N, C-alpha and C positions, 0 to 999 in steps of 0.2 A: 590683394588684400584678402585676409582670411576672415570669413564669416564663421563665428564659433557657436551660433545658436544650435543647441542639440548636440554639441560636441563635449565629450568627457575631457575637460582641459587637463586634469591631472594625468590621464592616460596619454594624451597627446604630448604633454611636456616630457613624459617618460620615454616615449618612443621616437620623438622628434624634437629634442631640446634646442636644436638650432633655430627653430621657428621663434623661440622666445629669447634668443641671445641677441641683444641690441648693442653689445659692446663693440668697440673699434669700428663704429659706423656701420654695423651689421656686416662686417667682413666675412664672417663665417657663413652667413646666409648667401652672400654674393658668390662665394666660392662654391658652395654646395648646390644652390639652385640657379645660379647665374642671374640672380636678381634679388630683389628685397621683397619680403612678405610682412605686411603689417596687420595685426588684429584689428578688424573694422571698428570695434567699440573701445579700443584703448585710446587714452589721451595722446594727441599729437603735439600739444604745446602746453605752455604753462597756464593758459586759459581753460584748459580741459576740453578743448575741441576734439571730438572723436575723429580718428583717421578717416572714416567714411565721409564725414563732412569736410574735413581739411582738404582732401584731395578733389573735392568738387567745387573749389573756389580758386580762381585765377588771381593771384595777388598782383600781377602785372597790369591787368585790365580792370580789376575790382569787380569782376562778374563771376557768376556761377558757371561751372562747366560739367559735362557729363562724364560718367565712367561706365565701363561695361562689366558684365559678369559672365564668366565662362564656367559651365558646368563640366568639370573635369571627368565626371563619370560618363558623360555622353560624348565628349570631344574626341575626335579622331584626327590625328595629324595628316 
């Protein structure tokens, strides 16, 4: 998930347009990044639930679940 607070969105879209291409079930994202990246504050469904909240709810058990954050500037493989 992409947290975009403090990010120049227009610049990011210009240098990494794949991040905002949701066409073909995000095929371009999957190909380039080997996964999917969702803007945290974008709506995930018709109800307007933000992705950050959407991914913290398990629809199978009807309970909340956790997610983790990884600081890519500090992470070392």
